[in-house]
PDB file of N, CA, C, O and CB in Angstrom:
ATOM      1  N   UNK A   1      -5.974  75.421 -40.582  1.00  0.00           N
ATOM      2  CA  UNK A   1      -4.952  75.743 -41.165  1.00  0.00           C
ATOM      3  C   UNK A   1      -4.867  75.268 -42.334  1.00  0.00           C
ATOM      4  O   UNK A   1      -4.853  75.986 -43.333  1.00  0.00           O
ATOM      5  CB  UNK A   1      -4.036  75.516 -40.566  1.00  0.00           C
ATOM      6  N   UNK A   2      -4.796  73.941 -42.364  1.00  0.00           N
ATOM      7  CA  UNK A   2      -4.427  72.418 -43.242  1.00  0.00           C
ATOM      8  C   UNK A   2      -5.146  72.943 -44.401  1.00  0.00           C
ATOM      9  O   UNK A   2      -4.652  73.462 -45.402  1.00  0.00           O
ATOM     10  CB  UNK A   2      -5.125  70.652 -42.588  1.00  0.00           C
ATOM     11  N   UNK A   3      -6.970  72.642 -44.005  1.00  0.00           N
ATOM     12  CA  UNK A   3      -7.962  72.944 -45.075  1.00  0.00           C
ATOM     13  C   UNK A   3      -8.028  74.214 -46.606  1.00  0.00           C
ATOM     14  O   UNK A   3      -8.343  74.147 -47.794  1.00  0.00           O
ATOM     15  CB  UNK A   3      -9.013  73.274 -44.132  1.00  0.00           C
ATOM     16  N   UNK A   4      -7.485  75.353 -45.580  1.00  0.00           N
ATOM     17  CA  UNK A   4      -7.297  76.886 -45.805  1.00  0.00           C
ATOM     18  C   UNK A   4      -6.041  76.204 -46.648  1.00  0.00           C
ATOM     19  O   UNK A   4      -6.535  75.388 -47.426  1.00  0.00           O
ATOM     20  CB  UNK A   4      -7.026  78.197 -44.281  1.00  0.00           C
ATOM     21  N   UNK A   5      -5.002  76.229 -46.743  1.00  0.00           N
ATOM     22  CA  UNK A   5      -3.811  76.135 -47.810  1.00  0.00           C
ATOM     23  C   UNK A   5      -4.662  75.480 -48.556  1.00  0.00           C
ATOM     24  O   UNK A   5      -5.259  76.178 -49.376  1.00  0.00           O
ATOM     25  CB  UNK A   5      -2.310  75.389 -47.512  1.00  0.00           C
ATOM     26  N   UNK A   6      -5.069  73.663 -48.525  1.00  0.00           N
ATOM     27  CA  UNK A   6      -5.027  72.705 -49.448  1.00  0.00           C
ATOM     28  C   UNK A   6      -6.164  73.608 -50.460  1.00  0.00           C
ATOM     29  O   UNK A   6      -5.839  73.678 -51.645  1.00  0.00           O
ATOM     30  CB  UNK A   6      -5.438  71.035 -48.813  1.00  0.00           C
ATOM     31  N   UNK A   7      -7.076  74.089 -50.175  1.00  0.00           N
ATOM     32  CA  UNK A   7      -8.427  74.815 -50.804  1.00  0.00           C
ATOM     33  C   UNK A   7      -7.452  76.156 -51.677  1.00  0.00           C
ATOM     34  O   UNK A   7      -8.050  76.575 -52.669  1.00  0.00           O
ATOM     35  CB  UNK A   7      -9.842  75.548 -49.222  1.00  0.00           C
ATOM     36  N   UNK A   8      -6.117  76.810 -51.417  1.00  0.00           N
ATOM     37  CA  UNK A   8      -5.628  77.388 -51.927  1.00  0.00           C
ATOM     38  C   UNK A   8      -4.278  77.509 -52.816  1.00  0.00           C
ATOM     39  O   UNK A   8      -3.482  78.283 -53.348  1.00  0.00           O
ATOM     40  CB  UNK A   8      -5.816  77.798 -51.316  1.00  0.00           C
ATOM     41  N   UNK A   9      -4.580  76.322 -52.604  1.00  0.00           N
ATOM     42  CA  UNK A   9      -2.728  75.871 -53.075  1.00  0.00           C
ATOM     43  C   UNK A   9      -2.706  75.773 -54.856  1.00  0.00           C
ATOM     44  O   UNK A   9      -3.697  75.479 -55.524  1.00  0.00           O
ATOM     45  CB  UNK A   9      -2.129  73.750 -52.280  1.00  0.00           C
ATOM     46  N   UNK A  10      -1.895  75.963 -55.189  1.00  0.00           N
ATOM     47  CA  UNK A  10      -1.706  76.096 -56.812  1.00  0.00           C
ATOM     48  C   UNK A  10      -0.965  74.576 -57.234  1.00  0.00           C
ATOM     49  O   UNK A  10      -0.942  74.222 -58.413  1.00  0.00           O
ATOM     50  CB  UNK A  10      -0.529  77.647 -57.281  1.00  0.00           C
ATOM     51  N   UNK A  11      -0.509  73.931 -56.398  1.00  0.00           N
ATOM     52  CA  UNK A  11       0.074  72.148 -56.540  1.00  0.00           C
ATOM     53  C   UNK A  11      -1.057  71.890 -56.812  1.00  0.00           C
ATOM     54  O   UNK A  11      -2.066  72.509 -56.473  1.00  0.00           O
ATOM     55  CB  UNK A  11       0.757  71.089 -55.212  1.00  0.00           C
ATOM     56  N   UNK A  12      -0.900  70.181 -57.966  1.00  0.00           N
ATOM     57  CA  UNK A  12      -2.573  69.709 -57.662  1.00  0.00           C
ATOM     58  C   UNK A  12      -1.920  68.220 -56.788  1.00  0.00           C
ATOM     59  O   UNK A  12      -2.359  67.102 -57.058  1.00  0.00           O
ATOM     60  CB  UNK A  12      -3.900  69.276 -59.594  1.00  0.00           C
ATOM     61  N   UNK A  13      -0.754  68.460 -55.660  1.00  0.00           N
ATOM     62  CA  UNK A  13      -0.191  67.401 -55.050  1.00  0.00           C
ATOM     63  C   UNK A  13      -1.385  67.142 -53.826  1.00  0.00           C
ATOM     64  O   UNK A  13      -1.493  68.096 -53.055  1.00  0.00           O
ATOM     65  CB  UNK A  13       1.437  67.766 -54.543  1.00  0.00           C
ATOM     66  N   UNK A  14      -2.224  66.059 -53.575  1.00  0.00           N
ATOM     67  CA  UNK A  14      -2.954  66.294 -52.793  1.00  0.00           C
ATOM     68  C   UNK A  14      -2.462  66.323 -50.757  1.00  0.00           C
ATOM     69  O   UNK A  14      -3.070  66.728 -49.766  1.00  0.00           O
ATOM     70  CB  UNK A  14      -3.901  65.321 -53.370  1.00  0.00           C
ATOM     71  N   UNK A  15      -1.346  65.787 -50.926  1.00  0.00           N
ATOM     72  CA  UNK A  15      -0.183  66.178 -49.315  1.00  0.00           C
ATOM     73  C   UNK A  15       0.423  67.228 -50.033  1.00  0.00           C
ATOM     74  O   UNK A  15       1.568  67.053 -50.448  1.00  0.00           O
ATOM     75  CB  UNK A  15       1.299  64.776 -48.585  1.00  0.00           C
ATOM     76  N   UNK A  16      -0.115  68.208 -50.230  1.00  0.00           N
ATOM     77  CA  UNK A  16       0.574  69.350 -50.384  1.00  0.00           C
ATOM     78  C   UNK A  16       1.252  69.666 -49.023  1.00  0.00           C
ATOM     79  O   UNK A  16       2.463  69.661 -48.803  1.00  0.00           O
ATOM     80  CB  UNK A  16      -0.334  70.435 -50.883  1.00  0.00           C
ATOM     81  N   UNK A  17       0.120  69.977 -48.037  1.00  0.00           N
ATOM     82  CA  UNK A  17      -0.419  69.914 -46.976  1.00  0.00           C
ATOM     83  C   UNK A  17      -0.931  69.711 -46.340  1.00  0.00           C
ATOM     84  O   UNK A  17      -2.154  69.840 -46.400  1.00  0.00           O
ATOM     85  CB  UNK A  17      -0.551  70.104 -46.763  1.00  0.00           C
ATOM     86  N   UNK A  18      -0.093  69.126 -45.018  1.00  0.00           N
ATOM     87  CA  UNK A  18      -0.252  67.907 -43.821  1.00  0.00           C
ATOM     88  C   UNK A  18      -0.606  68.880 -42.550  1.00  0.00           C
ATOM     89  O   UNK A  18      -0.262  70.042 -42.332  1.00  0.00           O
ATOM     90  CB  UNK A  18       1.431  66.818 -43.487  1.00  0.00           C
ATOM     91  N   UNK A  19      -1.384  68.021 -41.828  1.00  0.00           N
ATOM     92  CA  UNK A  19      -1.019  68.406 -40.043  1.00  0.00           C
ATOM     93  C   UNK A  19      -0.026  67.780 -40.071  1.00  0.00           C
ATOM     94  O   UNK A  19       0.348  67.046 -40.985  1.00  0.00           O
ATOM     95  CB  UNK A  19      -1.994  67.924 -38.658  1.00  0.00           C
ATOM     96  N   UNK A  20       0.899  68.173 -38.327  1.00  0.00           N
ATOM     97  CA  UNK A  20       1.786  67.112 -38.148  1.00  0.00           C
ATOM     98  C   UNK A  20       1.472  67.395 -36.376  1.00  0.00           C
ATOM     99  O   UNK A  20       1.608  68.243 -35.494  1.00  0.00           O
ATOM    100  CB  UNK A  20       3.585  67.305 -38.957  1.00  0.00           C
ATOM    101  N   UNK A  21       0.741  65.408 -36.747  1.00  0.00           N
ATOM    102  CA  UNK A  21       0.977  65.727 -34.481  1.00  0.00           C
ATOM    103  C   UNK A  21       1.497  64.758 -33.778  1.00  0.00           C
ATOM    104  O   UNK A  21       1.601  63.710 -34.415  1.00  0.00           O
ATOM    105  CB  UNK A  21      -0.582  65.841 -33.343  1.00  0.00           C
ATOM    106  N   UNK A  22       1.758  64.733 -33.006  1.00  0.00           N
ATOM    107  CA  UNK A  22       2.443  63.904 -31.740  1.00  0.00           C
ATOM    108  C   UNK A  22       2.414  61.920 -32.344  1.00  0.00           C
ATOM    109  O   UNK A  22       3.276  61.041 -32.336  1.00  0.00           O
ATOM    110  CB  UNK A  22       1.094  64.286 -29.889  1.00  0.00           C
ATOM    111  N   UNK A  23       1.449  61.949 -32.638  1.00  0.00           N
ATOM    112  CA  UNK A  23       1.370  60.640 -33.160  1.00  0.00           C
ATOM    113  C   UNK A  23       2.193  59.857 -34.141  1.00  0.00           C
ATOM    114  O   UNK A  23       1.903  60.007 -35.328  1.00  0.00           O
ATOM    115  CB  UNK A  23       0.370  60.616 -33.589  1.00  0.00           C
ATOM    116  N   UNK A  24       3.340  58.907 -33.779  1.00  0.00           N
ATOM    117  CA  UNK A  24       4.196  59.459 -34.916  1.00  0.00           C
ATOM    118  C   UNK A  24       3.431  59.020 -36.456  1.00  0.00           C
ATOM    119  O   UNK A  24       3.199  59.634 -37.497  1.00  0.00           O
ATOM    120  CB  UNK A  24       5.881  58.735 -34.757  1.00  0.00           C
ATOM    121  N   UNK A  25       3.132  57.255 -35.840  1.00  0.00           N
ATOM    122  CA  UNK A  25       2.164  56.899 -37.291  1.00  0.00           C
ATOM    123  C   UNK A  25       3.319  56.315 -38.368  1.00  0.00           C
ATOM    124  O   UNK A  25       4.470  56.325 -37.932  1.00  0.00           O
ATOM    125  CB  UNK A  25       1.261  58.596 -38.103  1.00  0.00           C
ATOM    126  N   UNK A  26       3.120  55.810 -39.724  1.00  0.00           N
ATOM    127  CA  UNK A  26       3.805  55.986 -40.631  1.00  0.00           C
ATOM    128  C   UNK A  26       4.445  56.496 -41.072  1.00  0.00           C
ATOM    129  O   UNK A  26       5.459  55.961 -41.519  1.00  0.00           O
ATOM    130  CB  UNK A  26       3.624  55.971 -41.045  1.00  0.00           C
ATOM    131  N   UNK A  27       4.103  58.421 -41.252  1.00  0.00           N
ATOM    132  CA  UNK A  27       4.598  59.152 -41.778  1.00  0.00           C
ATOM    133  C   UNK A  27       5.112  60.031 -40.620  1.00  0.00           C
ATOM    134  O   UNK A  27       4.900  61.237 -40.750  1.00  0.00           O
ATOM    135  CB  UNK A  27       3.838  59.583 -42.737  1.00  0.00           C
ATOM    136  N   UNK A  28       5.618  59.707 -39.743  1.00  0.00           N
ATOM    137  CA  UNK A  28       6.765  60.170 -38.601  1.00  0.00           C
ATOM    138  C   UNK A  28       5.548  61.350 -38.280  1.00  0.00           C
ATOM    139  O   UNK A  28       4.318  61.401 -38.247  1.00  0.00           O
ATOM    140  CB  UNK A  28       8.773  60.820 -39.244  1.00  0.00           C
ATOM    141  N   UNK A  29       7.120  62.567 -37.994  1.00  0.00           N
ATOM    142  CA  UNK A  29       6.123  63.364 -37.601  1.00  0.00           C
ATOM    143  C   UNK A  29       6.619  64.858 -39.547  1.00  0.00           C
ATOM    144  O   UNK A  29       7.142  65.969 -39.473  1.00  0.00           O
ATOM    145  CB  UNK A  29       6.533  64.026 -35.228  1.00  0.00           C
ATOM    146  N   UNK A  30       6.178  64.171 -40.752  1.00  0.00           N
ATOM    147  CA  UNK A  30       7.155  64.734 -41.467  1.00  0.00           C
ATOM    148  C   UNK A  30       8.319  65.398 -42.035  1.00  0.00           C
ATOM    149  O   UNK A  30       8.486  66.063 -43.057  1.00  0.00           O
ATOM    150  CB  UNK A  30       6.990  64.858 -41.563  1.00  0.00           C
ATOM    151  N   UNK A  31       9.012  65.061 -41.164  1.00  0.00           N
ATOM    152  CA  UNK A  31      10.031  65.759 -41.515  1.00  0.00           C
ATOM    153  C   UNK A  31      11.252  64.887 -42.403  1.00  0.00           C
ATOM    154  O   UNK A  31      12.166  65.519 -42.932  1.00  0.00           O
ATOM    155  CB  UNK A  31      10.489  66.348 -40.219  1.00  0.00           C
ATOM    156  N   UNK A  32      11.137  62.644 -42.563  1.00  0.00           N
ATOM    157  CA  UNK A  32      11.276  62.522 -43.026  1.00  0.00           C
ATOM    158  C   UNK A  32      11.145  62.353 -44.510  1.00  0.00           C
ATOM    159  O   UNK A  32      10.122  61.939 -45.054  1.00  0.00           O
ATOM    160  CB  UNK A  32      11.366  62.387 -42.463  1.00  0.00           C
ATOM    161  N   UNK A  33      12.535  62.792 -45.292  1.00  0.00           N
ATOM    162  CA  UNK A  33      12.807  63.012 -47.158  1.00  0.00           C
ATOM    163  C   UNK A  33      12.477  61.453 -47.520  1.00  0.00           C
ATOM    164  O   UNK A  33      12.290  60.707 -46.559  1.00  0.00           O
ATOM    165  CB  UNK A  33      14.880  63.564 -47.819  1.00  0.00           C
ATOM    166  N   UNK A  34      12.404  60.988 -48.644  1.00  0.00           N
ATOM    167  CA  UNK A  34      11.631  60.401 -49.767  1.00  0.00           C
ATOM    168  C   UNK A  34      12.238  61.125 -50.728  1.00  0.00           C
ATOM    169  O   UNK A  34      12.748  62.243 -50.788  1.00  0.00           O
ATOM    170  CB  UNK A  34      10.061  60.506 -49.766  1.00  0.00           C
ATOM    171  N   UNK A  35      11.956  59.675 -51.914  1.00  0.00           N
ATOM    172  CA  UNK A  35      12.482  60.420 -53.239  1.00  0.00           C
ATOM    173  C   UNK A  35      11.479  61.242 -53.761  1.00  0.00           C
ATOM    174  O   UNK A  35      10.502  60.649 -54.217  1.00  0.00           O
ATOM    175  CB  UNK A  35      12.915  59.466 -54.397  1.00  0.00           C
ATOM    176  N   UNK A  36      11.482  62.206 -53.795  1.00  0.00           N
ATOM    177  CA  UNK A  36      10.445  62.903 -54.406  1.00  0.00           C
ATOM    178  C   UNK A  36       9.925  64.651 -52.878  1.00  0.00           C
ATOM    179  O   UNK A  36       9.367  65.748 -52.870  1.00  0.00           O
ATOM    180  CB  UNK A  36       8.894  61.246 -54.734  1.00  0.00           C
ATOM    181  N   UNK A  37      10.277  64.178 -52.417  1.00  0.00           N
ATOM    182  CA  UNK A  37      10.193  65.394 -50.923  1.00  0.00           C
ATOM    183  C   UNK A  37      11.562  65.467 -50.712  1.00  0.00           C
ATOM    184  O   UNK A  37      12.146  64.477 -50.272  1.00  0.00           O
ATOM    185  CB  UNK A  37       9.319  64.845 -49.215  1.00  0.00           C
ATOM    186  N   UNK A  38      12.377  66.863 -51.051  1.00  0.00           N
ATOM    187  CA  UNK A  38      14.022  67.060 -50.608  1.00  0.00           C
ATOM    188  C   UNK A  38      13.422  67.680 -49.851  1.00  0.00           C
ATOM    189  O   UNK A  38      13.625  66.980 -48.859  1.00  0.00           O
ATOM    190  CB  UNK A  38      15.355  67.716 -51.429  1.00  0.00           C
ATOM    191  N   UNK A  39      12.608  68.743 -49.391  1.00  0.00           N
ATOM    192  CA  UNK A  39      12.746  69.416 -48.175  1.00  0.00           C
ATOM    193  C   UNK A  39      11.249  69.414 -47.375  1.00  0.00           C
ATOM    194  O   UNK A  39      10.278  68.711 -47.655  1.00  0.00           O
ATOM    195  CB  UNK A  39      13.320  70.925 -48.502  1.00  0.00           C
ATOM    196  N   UNK A  40      11.361  70.362 -46.355  1.00  0.00           N
ATOM    197  CA  UNK A  40       9.855  70.654 -46.138  1.00  0.00           C
ATOM    198  C   UNK A  40       9.351  72.099 -45.606  1.00  0.00           C
ATOM    199  O   UNK A  40      10.097  73.024 -45.929  1.00  0.00           O
ATOM    200  CB  UNK A  40       9.365  69.635 -45.120  1.00  0.00           C
ATOM    201  N   UNK A  41       7.924  72.534 -44.655  1.00  0.00           N
ATOM    202  CA  UNK A  41       8.642  73.521 -44.423  1.00  0.00           C
ATOM    203  C   UNK A  41       7.267  74.071 -43.117  1.00  0.00           C
ATOM    204  O   UNK A  41       6.051  74.017 -43.299  1.00  0.00           O
ATOM    205  CB  UNK A  41       9.117  74.516 -46.017  1.00  0.00           C
ATOM    206  N   UNK A  42       7.653  74.333 -42.455  1.00  0.00           N
ATOM    207  CA  UNK A  42       7.308  74.189 -41.109  1.00  0.00           C
ATOM    208  C   UNK A  42       6.091  75.805 -40.837  1.00  0.00           C
ATOM    209  O   UNK A  42       6.458  76.901 -41.258  1.00  0.00           O
ATOM    210  CB  UNK A  42       9.060  74.133 -40.064  1.00  0.00           C
ATOM    211  N   UNK A  43       4.996  75.668 -40.252  1.00  0.00           N
ATOM    212  CA  UNK A  43       4.457  76.444 -40.025  1.00  0.00           C
ATOM    213  C   UNK A  43       4.134  76.862 -38.849  1.00  0.00           C
ATOM    214  O   UNK A  43       2.909  76.949 -38.756  1.00  0.00           O
ATOM    215  CB  UNK A  43       3.849  76.331 -40.546  1.00  0.00           C
ATOM    216  N   UNK A  44       4.885  77.274 -37.554  1.00  0.00           N
ATOM    217  CA  UNK A  44       4.591  77.825 -36.211  1.00  0.00           C
ATOM    218  C   UNK A  44       3.735  78.840 -35.691  1.00  0.00           C
ATOM    219  O   UNK A  44       4.041  79.968 -35.304  1.00  0.00           O
ATOM    220  CB  UNK A  44       5.515  78.170 -35.830  1.00  0.00           C
ATOM    221  N   UNK A  45       2.314  78.132 -35.748  1.00  0.00           N
ATOM    222  CA  UNK A  45       1.274  79.806 -35.508  1.00  0.00           C
ATOM    223  C   UNK A  45       1.456  79.434 -33.959  1.00  0.00           C
ATOM    224  O   UNK A  45       0.693  80.143 -33.303  1.00  0.00           O
ATOM    225  CB  UNK A  45      -0.978  79.994 -36.257  1.00  0.00           C
ATOM    226  N   UNK A  46       1.983  78.822 -33.382  1.00  0.00           N
ATOM    227  CA  UNK A  46       2.394  79.490 -32.027  1.00  0.00           C
ATOM    228  C   UNK A  46       3.070  79.647 -31.147  1.00  0.00           C
ATOM    229  O   UNK A  46       2.836  79.847 -29.955  1.00  0.00           O
ATOM    230  CB  UNK A  46       2.044  79.461 -31.507  1.00  0.00           C
ATOM    231  N   UNK A  47       4.296  79.530 -31.922  1.00  0.00           N
ATOM    232  CA  UNK A  47       5.630  80.149 -31.624  1.00  0.00           C
ATOM    233  C   UNK A  47       6.391  79.608 -30.821  1.00  0.00           C
ATOM    234  O   UNK A  47       7.267  80.163 -30.156  1.00  0.00           O
ATOM    235  CB  UNK A  47       5.592  81.284 -31.194  1.00  0.00           C
ATOM    236  N   UNK A  48       5.931  77.832 -30.844  1.00  0.00           N
ATOM    237  CA  UNK A  48       6.633  77.211 -30.088  1.00  0.00           C
ATOM    238  C   UNK A  48       8.448  77.139 -29.678  1.00  0.00           C
ATOM    239  O   UNK A  48       9.213  77.128 -28.714  1.00  0.00           O
ATOM    240  CB  UNK A  48       6.166  76.264 -30.508  1.00  0.00           C
ATOM    241  N   UNK A  49       8.427  77.097 -31.401  1.00  0.00           N
ATOM    242  CA  UNK A  49      10.450  77.820 -31.482  1.00  0.00           C
ATOM    243  C   UNK A  49      10.299  77.787 -30.572  1.00  0.00           C
ATOM    244  O   UNK A  49      10.269  76.738 -29.929  1.00  0.00           O
ATOM    245  CB  UNK A  49      11.300  79.313 -32.044  1.00  0.00           C
ATOM    246  N   UNK A  50      10.118  79.051 -30.050  1.00  0.00           N
ATOM    247  CA  UNK A  50      11.028  79.949 -29.213  1.00  0.00           C
ATOM    248  C   UNK A  50      11.398  79.034 -27.744  1.00  0.00           C
ATOM    249  O   UNK A  50      12.056  79.186 -26.715  1.00  0.00           O
ATOM    250  CB  UNK A  50      10.129  81.552 -28.852  1.00  0.00           C
ATOM    251  N   UNK A  51      10.800  78.332 -28.182  1.00  0.00           N
ATOM    252  CA  UNK A  51      11.368  77.122 -26.785  1.00  0.00           C
ATOM    253  C   UNK A  51      12.445  76.341 -26.910  1.00  0.00           C
ATOM    254  O   UNK A  51      13.079  75.765 -26.026  1.00  0.00           O
ATOM    255  CB  UNK A  51      10.386  75.939 -26.424  1.00  0.00           C
ATOM    256  N   UNK A  52      12.680  76.368 -28.559  1.00  0.00           N
ATOM    257  CA  UNK A  52      13.771  75.480 -28.375  1.00  0.00           C
ATOM    258  C   UNK A  52      15.400  76.496 -29.236  1.00  0.00           C
ATOM    259  O   UNK A  52      16.600  76.235 -29.158  1.00  0.00           O
ATOM    260  CB  UNK A  52      13.173  73.704 -29.293  1.00  0.00           C
ATOM    261  N   UNK A  53      14.739  77.524 -29.904  1.00  0.00           N
ATOM    262  CA  UNK A  53      15.844  78.144 -30.917  1.00  0.00           C
ATOM    263  C   UNK A  53      17.478  78.247 -29.841  1.00  0.00           C
ATOM    264  O   UNK A  53      17.710  78.597 -28.684  1.00  0.00           O
ATOM    265  CB  UNK A  53      15.139  80.099 -31.551  1.00  0.00           C
ATOM    266  N   UNK A  54      18.064  77.886 -30.647  1.00  0.00           N
ATOM    267  CA  UNK A  54      19.286  78.149 -29.954  1.00  0.00           C
ATOM    268  C   UNK A  54      20.769  78.508 -31.396  1.00  0.00           C
ATOM    269  O   UNK A  54      21.529  77.827 -32.086  1.00  0.00           O
ATOM    270  CB  UNK A  54      19.544  76.479 -28.809  1.00  0.00           C
ATOM    271  N   UNK A  55      20.557  79.509 -31.247  1.00  0.00           N
ATOM    272  CA  UNK A  55      21.352  80.172 -32.752  1.00  0.00           C
ATOM    273  C   UNK A  55      22.761  80.322 -33.617  1.00  0.00           C
ATOM    274  O   UNK A  55      23.281  80.682 -34.673  1.00  0.00           O
ATOM    275  CB  UNK A  55      21.245  81.304 -32.664  1.00  0.00           C
ATOM    276  N   UNK A  56      23.022  79.538 -31.814  1.00  0.00           N
ATOM    277  CA  UNK A  56      24.291  79.242 -31.807  1.00  0.00           C
ATOM    278  C   UNK A  56      24.896  77.539 -32.890  1.00  0.00           C
ATOM    279  O   UNK A  56      25.923  77.293 -33.522  1.00  0.00           O
ATOM    280  CB  UNK A  56      24.491  79.192 -30.062  1.00  0.00           C
ATOM    281  N   UNK A  57      23.339  76.565 -32.545  1.00  0.00           N
ATOM    282  CA  UNK A  57      23.974  75.655 -32.488  1.00  0.00           C
ATOM    283  C   UNK A  57      22.860  75.132 -34.588  1.00  0.00           C
ATOM    284  O   UNK A  57      23.041  74.289 -35.467  1.00  0.00           O
ATOM    285  CB  UNK A  57      23.806  74.682 -30.536  1.00  0.00           C
ATOM    286  N   UNK A  58      21.823  76.317 -34.344  1.00  0.00           N
ATOM    287  CA  UNK A  58      20.858  76.098 -35.371  1.00  0.00           C
ATOM    288  C   UNK A  58      21.292  77.235 -37.053  1.00  0.00           C
ATOM    289  O   UNK A  58      21.213  76.899 -38.234  1.00  0.00           O
ATOM    290  CB  UNK A  58      19.181  76.565 -34.460  1.00  0.00           C
ATOM    291  N   UNK A  59      21.618  78.241 -36.594  1.00  0.00           N
ATOM    292  CA  UNK A  59      22.378  79.055 -38.141  1.00  0.00           C
ATOM    293  C   UNK A  59      21.449  79.905 -38.188  1.00  0.00           C
ATOM    294  O   UNK A  59      20.568  80.102 -37.350  1.00  0.00           O
ATOM    295  CB  UNK A  59      22.569  78.199 -39.813  1.00  0.00           C
ATOM    296  N   UNK A  60      21.667  80.532 -39.374  1.00  0.00           N
ATOM    297  CA  UNK A  60      20.762  81.110 -40.698  1.00  0.00           C
ATOM    298  C   UNK A  60      19.871  79.911 -41.629  1.00  0.00           C
ATOM    299  O   UNK A  60      20.477  79.360 -42.549  1.00  0.00           O
ATOM    300  CB  UNK A  60      21.969  81.891 -41.879  1.00  0.00           C
ATOM    301  N   UNK A  61      18.986  79.681 -41.460  1.00  0.00           N
ATOM    302  CA  UNK A  61      17.774  79.260 -43.015  1.00  0.00           C
ATOM    303  C   UNK A  61      18.682  79.096 -43.949  1.00  0.00           C
ATOM    304  O   UNK A  61      18.961  80.128 -44.560  1.00  0.00           O
ATOM    305  CB  UNK A  61      16.513  80.591 -43.731  1.00  0.00           C
ATOM    306  N   UNK A  62      19.075  78.415 -44.171  1.00  0.00           N
ATOM    307  CA  UNK A  62      19.380  77.840 -45.853  1.00  0.00           C
ATOM    308  C   UNK A  62      18.434  77.814 -47.241  1.00  0.00           C
ATOM    309  O   UNK A  62      17.386  77.183 -47.383  1.00  0.00           O
ATOM    310  CB  UNK A  62      19.625  76.353 -45.737  1.00  0.00           C
ATOM    311  N   UNK A  63      18.957  78.493 -48.014  1.00  0.00           N
ATOM    312  CA  UNK A  63      18.108  78.478 -49.343  1.00  0.00           C
ATOM    313  C   UNK A  63      17.852  76.654 -49.745  1.00  0.00           C
ATOM    314  O   UNK A  63      18.854  75.940 -49.782  1.00  0.00           O
ATOM    315  CB  UNK A  63      19.174  79.457 -50.780  1.00  0.00           C
ATOM    316  N   UNK A  64      16.351  75.996 -50.044  1.00  0.00           N
ATOM    317  CA  UNK A  64      16.590  75.062 -50.743  1.00  0.00           C
ATOM    318  C   UNK A  64      16.942  75.560 -51.880  1.00  0.00           C
ATOM    319  O   UNK A  64      16.651  76.546 -52.557  1.00  0.00           O
ATOM    320  CB  UNK A  64      15.714  74.247 -50.785  1.00  0.00           C
ATOM    321  N   UNK A  65      18.264  73.842 -52.010  1.00  0.00           N
ATOM    322  CA  UNK A  65      18.984  73.725 -53.794  1.00  0.00           C
ATOM    323  C   UNK A  65      17.826  73.582 -54.924  1.00  0.00           C
ATOM    324  O   UNK A  65      16.735  73.023 -54.806  1.00  0.00           O
ATOM    325  CB  UNK A  65      20.091  72.059 -54.057  1.00  0.00           C
ATOM    326  N   UNK A  66      18.287  74.141 -55.875  1.00  0.00           N
ATOM    327  CA  UNK A  66      17.771  74.327 -57.350  1.00  0.00           C
ATOM    328  C   UNK A  66      17.303  72.216 -57.243  1.00  0.00           C
ATOM    329  O   UNK A  66      17.731  71.329 -56.505  1.00  0.00           O
ATOM    330  CB  UNK A  66      19.533  75.140 -58.932  1.00  0.00           C
ATOM    331  N   UNK A  67      16.359  72.217 -58.289  1.00  0.00           N
ATOM    332  CA  UNK A  67      16.256  70.352 -58.400  1.00  0.00           C
ATOM    333  C   UNK A  67      17.325  70.699 -59.770  1.00  0.00           C
ATOM    334  O   UNK A  67      17.487  71.740 -60.407  1.00  0.00           O
ATOM    335  CB  UNK A  67      14.108  69.257 -58.864  1.00  0.00           C
ATOM    336  N   UNK A  68      17.890  69.477 -59.883  1.00  0.00           N
ATOM    337  CA  UNK A  68      18.524  69.052 -60.893  1.00  0.00           C
ATOM    338  C   UNK A  68      17.634  68.581 -62.499  1.00  0.00           C
ATOM    339  O   UNK A  68      16.908  67.591 -62.413  1.00  0.00           O
ATOM    340  CB  UNK A  68      19.245  67.948 -60.204  1.00  0.00           C
ATOM    341  N   UNK A  69      17.736  69.407 -64.094  1.00  0.00           N
ATOM    342  CA  UNK A  69      16.605  69.419 -64.901  1.00  0.00           C
ATOM    343  C   UNK A  69      17.457  67.961 -64.593  1.00  0.00           C
ATOM    344  O   UNK A  69      18.512  67.650 -64.039  1.00  0.00           O
ATOM    345  CB  UNK A  69      16.186  70.412 -66.481  1.00  0.00           C
ATOM    346  N   UNK A  70      16.016  67.064 -65.500  1.00  0.00           N
ATOM    347  CA  UNK A  70      16.117  65.519 -66.135  1.00  0.00           C
ATOM    348  C   UNK A  70      16.416  65.842 -67.497  1.00  0.00           C
ATOM    349  O   UNK A  70      15.839  66.621 -68.254  1.00  0.00           O
ATOM    350  CB  UNK A  70      14.667  64.498 -66.048  1.00  0.00           C
ATOM    351  N   UNK A  71      17.563  65.004 -67.708  1.00  0.00           N
ATOM    352  CA  UNK A  71      16.765  65.075 -69.405  1.00  0.00           C
ATOM    353  C   UNK A  71      18.136  65.932 -69.981  1.00  0.00           C
ATOM    354  O   UNK A  71      18.191  66.289 -71.158  1.00  0.00           O
ATOM    355  CB  UNK A  71      14.746  66.276 -69.602  1.00  0.00           C
TER     356      UNK A  71
END
């Protein structure tokens, strides 16, 4: 799936879509933010999130805040 998304992406970023695995390594699980990475999106093709869903704790997803323009 990652390869298909990276072939069809509009972004020039070579790390636009990455596979996330349980081997934490240096990139962790892809959820850590750093300069230039303001958010991430997880696509769960096997619906594993249903095992962890807690509407009272999670709430509804929030839209990302627009980036402030430089200049």
